[in-house]
N, C-alpha and C positions, 0 to 999 in steps of 0.2 A: 255409442262412442261419439257420434256427431254432437249429441246434446252435451257431452262433457266439454268438447271444444268450443261450442257456442257460449257455455257458461263461462269458460276460461277467458274468452275474448271479452265478455261483459264484464268480468271482474278486472282484467288487467287494464281495460280501457279506463275504468274509474281510478285505478291505482296510478296510472301515469298521466292523468289529466293535467296535473300540475307536477311535472317531473322534478323540478327544483324543490317543491314542497316535500315530495316523497323522499328525495335524497337527503334532505336536511333532517328527517326524521328516522333515517334508517342507518344510523351509525353502528348498530349492533344486530346480529342475527335475530336475537330475540324480539327485538322491536319490529324488525321486518316480518316475522312470522305472526306477531300479534296484530300488526296492521292488516295483513291478509285476511286473518281470521275474523277481524271485526267487519270489514268490508263484505266479506262473503256472507256472513250471517245477516247483515242488514239487507243485502240485495235479495236474499231468500225470503225475508220477511216482507219486503216491498212486492215481491212477485209471488203470489200464492201458488203459481203453476210450476215453480221452480223448487226442486227438492231442497230441503234444509241442508246447508253445508255440513258434511261430515268429515271425519278425520281421514276417510279414504281419498277424498278429493284433495285434501292438503298434501297427502303423500304423492298422488298422482302429479300434482302440479309441481312438486319438488323435483320430479324426474322428467319433466318436459322442458324443452328449449327450442329456440329457433335455429341456432347454429352451434358448432363447436369449432373453435380455432385454436391452432397451435401458437404458443407463445412462452415467454420467459420475461424475466425482469433484468434489466441491464444496470443494476446498482452495484455498489462496490462490495459484493459478496462473491467469491470466486466459485460458489457452487454453481450457479446459473442453470437451475434445473428446468427441464423441459416439461411444460404444463399443457393440459388442455383447458380451455377457456370457454365456459358455457354461457351463451348470450341468450337472453329472452327479453323481447320488447325493448331492444337497444340498451339494456342493461346487462353488465357482467354479473350473472347470478351466482356463480360459483366457479371454482377451479379445481382441479386435481392433477396429480403427476401423470405424465404421459407414459412413463413405465416401460419403454422399449429399448433399454440400454443393453449393450453387449458387455463383453469383458475384454481385459487386456492380458494376453498371454494364456498358455495353458495352466490350468489348475488354480486360476485366481477367480474370486467371485466377480460377478457382473457389478455395474455401477448402481444399480437399483437396490433398494427403494430410495429415491431421492426426494427432495423437498423439505420443507420445515414449516413451523408454525407461522413465520412471516409470509412465505409463499402462499400458504393456504389462507392467509388473512389479507392478501394483497387487494383484492377486489373491495372488500369492506373498508380497508384503509383509503383506497382510491376515493371512495364517496364519503370520506370523514369530513368533519368540520374544519380540519386544518388546510384543506384544499384552497388554493388560490385560483379564481376563477376569470378575473377580468383584470386588465391593466389598471394599476392604481398609481396615483402621485401623492406624495407626502404633502399635508397642508398645514401640520403642526410642527413641533419640535420633533427632531429625530428621536425615535423610540417612543413617542407618545401615542402611536397607534391611531392617528388621525389621518384619513385617507380621502381622496377625491377619486372616484371612478372615472376613467378617461377612455377615449377611443384609441385603437391601436395606432391610427395615423397620427394623432396628436402625440402619443407617447414616443413613437419612432422619430418624429420631427424634433421634438425638444431634446431627446437624447442625442440625436445626430448634431444638433447645434452645440451642445456642450462637448461633444467628442471633438468636433472641428475646432472649437475654440481652444481646447488644450492642446490638441496636435499641433496647431499653427504657432501658438504662443510658446509652449513648453517643449514640444516634440513628442512624437507618438509614444515614446518610452515613459512619458508621464502618466499613461493610461495602462491598466492591467485588465486582463480577461482571464479570470481564475476558474479552473475546472474543479468540480467537486464530485463527491461520491454518488450523487444522483445522475451524474453524466458520464464519467470517465470511462466506463466499460461498455457503453454503446458505441460500436466501432464507427458507424457513419457519423454520429453526433459528435463523437471525439474528433473525428476528421474535419467535420464542418467548423468546429471551434478553431482547430490549428489553421484551417484555411483562411478563417476571417482574420486571425492575428498575423499570419504570414503576409497577407495582402494589405494590412494597414500599418505594420511596424510596431504594434502595441506589445507589451510585455505579458508573456504567460507565466505566472508563478507555478512551479510544479508542485505536485501534491503526493509525491511518493516519499522523498527524504523530508518533505515538508510536514508530514504527519508522523515522521519517526520510523518508517518502515524499511528504509534502505539498509541492507546489510553491508555496511562499509567495509568490514573486515573480509568479506568475500572478494570484492574487486580488488582489495589491496593484495590479497594472496593468490587469486586465480586470474585477475584481469577481468572477471565477470562477476556481475553482482548477484545473480539469482540462479544458484544451482538447484536443481529440482527435477522431478519426474511427475508422472501422473500418479493419481491417489492409490491405485493398485499396487504400486511399488511397495506400500507399507506391508501388504500381505506376504511379499517376497522376503522381507527381512526375518532374521532369526533372533535378533534383539533390536528393540525399537525404544530409544530414549525420547520420551515426548517432553521436550525440555522448554520451559518457559511458555507453554501454551496450553490450551484446554479444548481440544478438539470436540470433546463431548458436548460442549456448549457452543462453540464458534464454528465448528465444521459438522454440523448435524447431518448433512446429506452424505458425508464422507466417513463419519465416525465408525461406522460398521466395519470398515476395513481393519481397524485397530482390534476390535474385539473378535472378529473372525480370525485375525492373525493369532491372537492369544489363544483361541480354542485350537488353532492349527499348531500350536507349540512355540510360538514366538514369546520371548520374555518381553513384556511391555512394562517400562519403567517410566513413570511420570516424576519430573523433576520441577517442583514449583514450591514457592514459599507457602502457599495456602492449600489446604486439602480441598480440591475441587472436584467436579463431576467426573473429570478424567481419571484422577488419582483413585477415586472409588472403584473403578473398572480394571485397574491396572494390577500387574504382578506385584510391583513394588512402588513406594512412593517415598521420595527424598524431599526434605524441605529445607534447603539452604536459606540462610538469612537473604533477605532481598539485596541484590546487587553484588552477591558474592560468588556468582555462578562461574566466573572465569577462573577463580582459585580452585573451585571444585573440578573444572575440566582440566586444568593443569596438573592437579593432584592425580587425575586419571592418567594423564600422559606420563607422569613420573612412575607410576606403577607399570604401565605398558613398557616404557623403556627399561626399567629396572628388570622386569621379567624377561626382556628380550622377545616379547610376543609381537614381532614386527615382520611385515612383508618386505623383506629386504630388496628384492629385485625391483618391486614397485617404488620404493623409497628411492633407490639409486636412479631410476629412470624418470620419474614423474616429479621429483621435488628437487629443491636447492639444497637438500641436507648434506650432499656430498661436496658441495662447492667449498672452495678454500677461502679463508678469512685471515687477513692480517691480525696478529695479536697486538701489534703496536698501536694502530689507529682504528682497529675495528672495522675496516672497510674490506670488501671483497678484494681478492687478489685480481687484478685486472691486466690485460694485455698491456695497457700502457705503463704499468709498473714494471713490466719485463723488458719491453723494447723502447719505451719512451716515445713512441711514434704517436701522432694524432689520430683519433678515431678509435682508439682501443679502450674507451671507458665502458663499452657494453659487451666486451668479451672476457670470459672467465676461465677458471682452471679447476680440474680435478687433480687428485693424486691417484694415478693408476696402480693398483695393488699387483696386477700381473706383471707390469714392467718396472715397478718401484720407480716411477718417474712422474714428473710434472707433465700434465696432458691438457691441451685445450678442450674446453667443453664443447660438444657438437651443438649445432642449431642455437648459437648465440650471436650477438653482434647487432641485432636490430634494437633491442632495448626499448621497444615501444610496441603498441598495438599495430597489428598488420597494415592497418589503413594510414598509419602515421609514419611509418619507417621503411627502409629499404629491406630486401630479403635478408634472412639471418646468414651469417657466415657458417662455413663448415657443415653444409648440408642443411635440410629442412626437416629432419626427423630426430625424435628422441631416442631412436634405436641406439643402443650402446655397442652392439657387436661384441668385439673381443675386449672391450673396455670393462674394467671392474673397478669403479671408483671406491676408494677407501671412504669409510664413514667415521673412523676414529683414528687419532693420531696427531702428532705434531711434526713438522718438518721445517727446514730451513731452505729457502729459495734465494737465488741471487736476483736482484732487482737492479734498476738504473742507479738506485741510492744505496746499494749495498745489500748484505744479507738481511732477510727478514724471516722471522718465524711465522708459520702459518698453521692453522688447524681447520677443522671442518665446521659447517653449520651444525651437523649433527652433534659433534662434541660440545659445542657451545650451548645447544639445546639441552643436552644431557646434564651439564653442569647447572644450567639455568633452573631446570625443574627440580634439582635437588633442594631448592628452597621451598618446594611446594609438595612435601612429603605429607601423606594423610594425616599424620599426627600434628603437624603445623597447620594444615588447612582446617582441621577440626576447629581450631581457635577462631577461624574466620567464618566458616560456614555453619558450625554446629553439627556437622555430620560426622559420625563416628568413623574412625579410620578402617575398621573392618568392613563397614558398609561401602566406603569408597573403593577399597581393594576389590570386594565382590563384584561390584557393578562394572569396574574397570576391566577386570579379567573376563567377565562375561561378554562385554563388548569387544574385547580383542580376540576372543576365541570362537564366538558364535557368529559364523559368517553367513550371509553378509549382516553387517552392523549398520544401523540407521540412526541418525539424530533428526527427529521430526521438530523443527525448530519454528517457533513462532515469531512474528514481527516484534513481540514485546521486548526481545533482547536488544534490539537496535535503539530502543528509546532511552537508554542510559548514555551518558556522556562517554563511558568507556565501553559501551557495547561491542565496539569493533574488536576489542581485545578477546571477548567471549567468542565471537564468530571465528577469529584467527585460531584460538585454542580448539574450537570444534573441529576446524579443517585439519588441524595437526593430528588430532585423535584419529580422524578418518583416514589421513594420508599414511600414518604409522601402520595402520591395520589393512591398508590397501582397499578401503571401502568407496572413496571417491571415484564415481564413474561406473561402479558396480551395480547391477540390478538389485534393488532391495537394499542399497546401502548408501553411505554418504549423508550429507546435509540435505535435507528437504525443506525448502521455503516455499517457493512456488515457481511456476513456469509462465512467462508472458509470451503471448503469441507475436510472431513476427509483425513488424509494422509496415511491410514493404508497400502494400496496396494503400494502406491508410495514409502514409506519408506521401506517396505519389499523388494521391487526391489533394491532399493539403497544399503541395507545391506545384500542382499543375497550372500552367499558364504563367508563372512568374519565377518558378525556381526556388530554392530554399533561402529564405530570409528570417526563419522563425527565431524570435527572441524569448528564450525560455530562461527564467531565473530561479535560482536556489532560494527556497523560502527562508531558510536560517540566515543566509547572507543578507537578504531583502530586510528581514525583520531586524537584524542587527543594526542596520543603518536607520530604518524608518521607525523602529520602536526604540531607538537609543539603547541598544543592549549593553554598551559599556557603562552608561550611568545606572542602568538596573542592576548590573552585576556588582557595581560598587556599593550601591545602596543595601542589597540583600546579602551578598556574599563576602564583601570587603574588598579592600584595595588589592591584596595580593592576588586573588582570582581575576579582578577586573584588569589589573595592570598586565598579567600574564597573557590573557587572551588578546588584549588590545596591542600588545607588542607584536605578536605573531600576525594578527589581522593587518596591521599597518605594513609589516614587512611583506606580507604575501601581495597586498596592493602595489607597494613599490616595485616588486619584481614581476608584476602583471600576471600573477598566478591565478588571480580571482578578478571578477569584474568589480568596478567601482560604481556603486549605485548613488553615491552621494552627489553626483553632478547634476542630477536631474530631479526636480521635486516630483512627489507622487500626488497627483491632483484628481484622478478619477479612477474608480474601480467597478468593473462589471463582474458580477459573481454569477456564474452559470452552474446551477445545481450545487452550489457551494455554500457551506454554512460555517465559515471560520469564526463567527461570533460565538460559536459553541466550543470549539476545540482548541483554538489557538492559545498556545502558551502565554501566559500573563493576564488573560482574562480581562476583567472590568478595568482594573488599575493599570494595564499596559496596553496591549494591542487594541482592544475595543475603544479605549480612550484616545488613542493616537489616530485610529482610523475613523471612528464614528463621529468624533468631534471636530476633525481637522480636514478631511478630504472635501473637495469642492462638490462632488457627485458620486453617488453610489447607486448602482443598478443591480437589482437582484432578479435574475431569471430562475424561477423555482416553481415546482408543482405545490409545495407545502409552505405554509407560514412558518417562520423561524425567527430566531434572535436576529440573525443577519438581515432578513427581509424586513423585520420590524424597524431597523434603524436605516433602511434604504431611502432613497429619494424617490425612485421608481421601482415598482414591482411588477414583473411581467410573468403572466401565468403560462406555465410549461405543461404539456400533455403528460399524463402518466404512462406506466408502461404498458398498459393494454389499450392505449389510445394512440399508438405510433407504430411506424414501421422502422425497423433496424435489425441488427444481428449482434451476437456477442460469441466470443470463444475465450475460454480460460482453460489453463493447463491442468486443472484438477481432473477434468475429464476430457477425453480426445474427440469432442464433438463441437461442431459449429451449431448455434442454436438461434432460432428465429425469434424476434420480437415483433408481434403483429398488432395491427389496429383492429382489435376485436369490436370495439365501438368508436364512435366519433368523440372527439375530446369534449370534456365538459366545459360549459360556459364558453369563453372565447380563448381558452387555452390552445396552444399549437406546439408542435415539436421543436426542437432547437434549431434545426436547419431552417426551418420556415420563419423563425424569429431572426436568424442572422441574415436570411434573404430580405427581410422587411428592413432591418436596420441598415443594410448595404444600400438598398434603394433610397432610403431616407438620406443617408450620408451623401450619395451622389447627387441627389436632387438638391440638397441644400448647399453642397459645395458649388454646384453650377450656379444656383441663384445667388450666391454670394461672391461669386467670382474668385474662388480659392485657387491659387496657383499650386503646383506640385510641391509637396512638402519633402525637403532634403533630410537625409540621414545617413546612417551607416549600418550595414549588415555584413557580419563576419569580416569586419575591417575594410569593406569596400564602399565607396560612396553610392548611394541609391536615392531614388525618388519615389514617393507614393502620391500618385494622382487620384485623389478622391472622387473627382468628377467622373472617372471611369471605373470606380470600384465595383458598382453593382454589376455592370457588364462583365467584368473580369470575374467577379465571384460566381456568377451563374453560368459561365461558359466554361465547359471542359474541352481541352484540345486532345483529340485522339491521336493514336500512334501514327496514323495515316495522313495526319494533318487536317483532317475535318473536325468540325466542332459539334458539341452537342449541349443544349441547355439543360441546366439542372432546374427541374421543376418541383421535385419533391424528393423525400429522403430515399425513396426506392432507387432513384437514379444514382445517388451517391453510393448506396449498397452495391449496385450492379457494377459500377466502376471499380470500387474497392476489391470486390470478389474476384472480377476479371483480372486484376493486377496483383493478387496475393498468391504467393507460392504455398503449396501444400494443401490446398482446399479444392482440388479440381473436381470433385464430385458435387460441389455446391452449385456451380454453373451461374446461378442468378437468384435474385430475391424469390421469384415466383416458384422456383423448384424447391428453395429452402422452405418457404412458407407451406408448400403442400405436404412436407414430410415432418416439420417441426425441428428436426435435428439430423444432422449429416456428418458421418465420421470423417475426421481429418485423415489425410493420406499419411502412410507409413507409421501408423499409430497401433499396430497390432500387439505391441508388447508393453511391458510397464514403462519403458523408456522410449521417448519420441526418436524416430529414425531421422536420417539426414534429409529425407524428402518430405518431412512433415512441415507443418507451419509453425513449429516450436524450435527453440534454440538447441543446436546440436554442439554447442561449443565444448563442453566438458567431455562429452563422448568422443568427439573428434581427437581430442588430446589423448585420451586413455586408449581408444581403439585404434586410431590411425596414427598415434604417436607424433602429432603435430605440436610445434612449440606454443606454449601459453603466451598470451598478449601481456607479459610481465617483463621487467628488466632482465630476468634471468632466462625467460623462455620456459619457466617451470612453475609449479606451485611454489610460491615464495614465502617462506616463514621467517627468513632474515631479511629486514629492510634497512640497507645502510645510508639512506637518505639523512642528511645532516640533522633535520628536525627530529626524526624518529630516535637517532642516537642521543640527542639532547634531552628528549622526553623520556629515555629509559624504555622505548618500545621498539627497539630493533627487533626483538623476539616477542612473541605473545606474552603478556604479563597481566598481573591483577592489579587494579588500582581501585581503591575504595570509592564508593559513590560520594558525590558531593552533598554536603548537608548545610542546613542554615543553623548558625550558632544560636544556642539557646532553645532549640527544639529538637526532641530526641525520637519522636515517632516518625517512622518511614512509611508514606503513604504510596501505595502501588495501585495500578489500575489494569483492567483487562477488557476485552471485547465482550459484549453482553450476549446472553442467550436470546432475550426477547427484543432485540433490535438490530439493525444494521446501522451503525453509527447513530445518528439522531433520528433516522427514519424508523417508524413504528413505535417509538418510545412513549408517545402519548396515546397510542391506540387503547380504547377502553378494554377491550377483552384482554390484550396482552398485560395491560397494567393490573387486571384482576388476577393474573397468575403470578404476580410479584406481591409487592406491598402497596401498591396503588400510588406510590410516590418514590422519588429518589431515596436511596438508603446507602450507607457505608458500613461495611463489615468492621467490627472492633473485637479485640480479644477480651474475654470475660475478666481476666485480672485488670486489665487496663481500664475497663468500664467500671469495675467495682471500686477501684482506687479513686475514681472521679465522681463516685455516686451516680453513675449512669446505669439505667437498666434498659433491657430490650425494648425498642419502640419509642424511647425518649427522643426529643429533638435535641441535637447538639450542635455547637458551633465548632467547626474545623478552622484553625486559624495558624498563621505564622506572622512574621513581621511584614510580609507583603500584603496579605488580605485574608479574607475569610468567607465562609458560606455556611448556611444553616441547612442541615439534612437529618434525616431519621437514623438513629443507631440501630444497627442490626448485630446484636451481640452473638458471637459465634466462635466455637472452639476450633473451628477450621483455620483461625488465624494464630499465628504465633505472637508472643508478646512483642510490644513496641511496634506493632505493624497495623496499619489500616488498609483496607482493600475496598476499592469502588469500581463497579462496572461503568464504563465510559458511555458517552452518547446522550446523557441527559442534557437537554436544552436548558439554557439559562431561564427561559421563560417558565420552567417548571419549579423555579426556586424563588425563595424570598429575596426580593430586592434584585432579581435577575442575576444573582451571583451563584455560579456553579463551581464545580471543582476547579476550573481553570484559574479561578481568583486566587489559589494558593500555590499555583505552579509558575514560578518567576524564572523559568529556565531558558527563555528565548534568547538570552545572550550568551549561553554557555556553548560556545563554538569550540571544538576540539582542535587544537593547533594542527595536528598531523592530518586532519581531514581537509585542510586548505593548503597543504603543502603541494609543490609542483615541480616541474622539471626533472622527473625521474620516472621513466617508463610509465607504468600503470598509475603512478602517483601524479595526477594532473586533474585539473578542473575540467569536467565534461558533463554538462546536464543531459539526461536526468540521473545517470548512474554512477557518476564520480563527483559527488558534491557532499557537504556535511549535512548530517541529519539535524533537524530540529528535535531536541531531547525533551522528556516529560517526566522522568523519575527522580532526577537529582535534586530533591528537595525534602524537607522534614517539616512537621507540623505538631500541633498540640490540639486537644479538644477539651471541650467543657460542656456541662448540661446547660441547656437554655431554659431559664426560669420564666414562665409566662408572666407577663405583667398584671 
């Protein structure tokens, strides 16, 4: 055995004599093995006393390593699977799933096996040719790919001077620090970015609604944007509608719960326009026309209401359906209508069936989230006691202005959905009425019923209507808040420790901007709407945007020029709506300075002025926790960072030091500004000291020297993860279970949100105007737009183009990450492709594999045609994430998506309970589906 280890050391010494040369030649596993074999054979020939290398030695070496480290990846995939990382000679040689997960609740499967092909490819991707290894400065035109390698000191000082120049001349809010998918879910790194922005006054563009993921309809209805439990809840459902998502491809570690549930008797119904990998495994598949889903959901509501398959007690207690509405002005009947006294605009009425009289609704009067308003009137419980609110009927009540007829929200809803009978909705969706009735009745009777909803629903302009309709389906059937029921989007961990870290030493000053509103100003959304969608659309949105600004419902970004952008793990040049002819043109051609902090080269980095190398996931310390599983998971520095890359916190510390040193050298006085309406100052000469100093609760201070220090502080100040204790303990175990997470729903002592369960279980008022799940919104703008109740509105189209192009998350990538990996490319077609219907292809002379030009009046891109009968006619489908660098002329799908100016008026309304602007969860989405295209075959010259 000793001879084997001597031979191994001899071979490996040769292999890593020039580590960079080795890494550059080992992009694929096959290349690595062939390299090893060649060296081993040569060494045996050089040394006659050494046995000729045989396959046995190769196999033995494959299963030897120097250490095994627990770790995960903190990218924007909510799987976050625990892995064991195998290190040999300071190289991550391989990785595999840790496989020690438990289960949630009796009778449910455990969370294993987890992992996916991206996770098992992470080490090879880390050593890929796309890695950025050294600080670089642009020396040619932006995008030309001409770089000068520079030192960290020079990079930091030059960036610091540009930072100071803009902050002094234009104000800190002329500078943005954007967080992207490579950063956002690493808790300490996320906190370090917020801390940097909080202490400098610069703007953080949010990237939740910014990528179109925010369920606007959820906060409009419940006061909270993200209803959801952990993944095991799927197994508890008796009917699961997998709606506008594809978990077989996008939730690979979790998909087994759906199929195990199906084997256990659950009816799994996939509802998507295309026949996808999830549809293949489901009990049923419904394929509504793209963008018609709200009509389908409302047809199901019509069936449920017509059948009377309703949880009446739940509806009376938890929803606004029994609330009285005036038939003359379509507003709720309010206390101010009855007594004329001030302060009565947030108190409402039932008609009590037991006493046949008008009765005040309990637990109303606050009309706003708990932190914004006083306690509610008439108690703080939704308990009805002896009350039995009527759901149907008309009555006349005496108001200060005379008799007024009133009815209930339930009655208005019943009348409203009569316009959505299955027969009528067939004309909109293409789904047969019998199928609609069958699925609706199954959902109403098979308890619990779940709608597993993807983020894709929110990427339509009118996606809020679909979410509101889903919630109405769930409320009528009593499923919201029920284990195994309700809408499942995701659960986000509480940010108490993270935000305390970000605000430590200075207090909250964080300036976060909604990307949709930011782009409307800096990307001239009104002009784009006018050119692409016409005057009517442009004028309509501009009118409401101006009014919202005048009423100070939304911030005004036009007062400050945007001069400098720092992109941290952020690749907006790939996905930002309007692509090359819009956002990329406005930003890459006009900003004074662009800095990209990234582990991988991308379109955004290619157009930056400075590129700073960031450590990859196996080269850093951090932790992550996401509600798909009830575990906190470690991110470990299994090996030292390649080249001169470093983790995000280390970069921010370097930049803070350079900013302070340059500010002192230049004699920069404190910069004045405003935060949350109050005058403040930012003293950049003291920035580094403040950034690296944590003030403890006892008044003592601690210096932040590395990311582990930030992790320990965040963990110590985070509720619901008491067993984690500190980074060292977490690192030794790899993953540790959250508190109060033994069931499929997170308990009140966990690190996840208990909001919906508090309302249902403990009968606490919702943070809405009515204190209930609110399906009738009598805000003036909602009434004007015909959206007081959930409704269907057709998706927006571009005149002259009839094909609807939709997109989805990809199986073989996490957004743009892994998309250029050689092995994963080999599992696809090796290049970007778009799915087209066979009839559409044939009518245009296109065959499978042909290159086609997809175009509209805004732009175009060239891509391979993937002819597939999984697509319905007049529909194209493309998986997103393909970086522009992979396309001819660097024009990808975003070049035909001119939707950045399509701001939905009701999403910028304010002054009404839950309807107000609050970043990040009460802002308008940037949308990505409301456009149409044409395509043609590309004829080679």
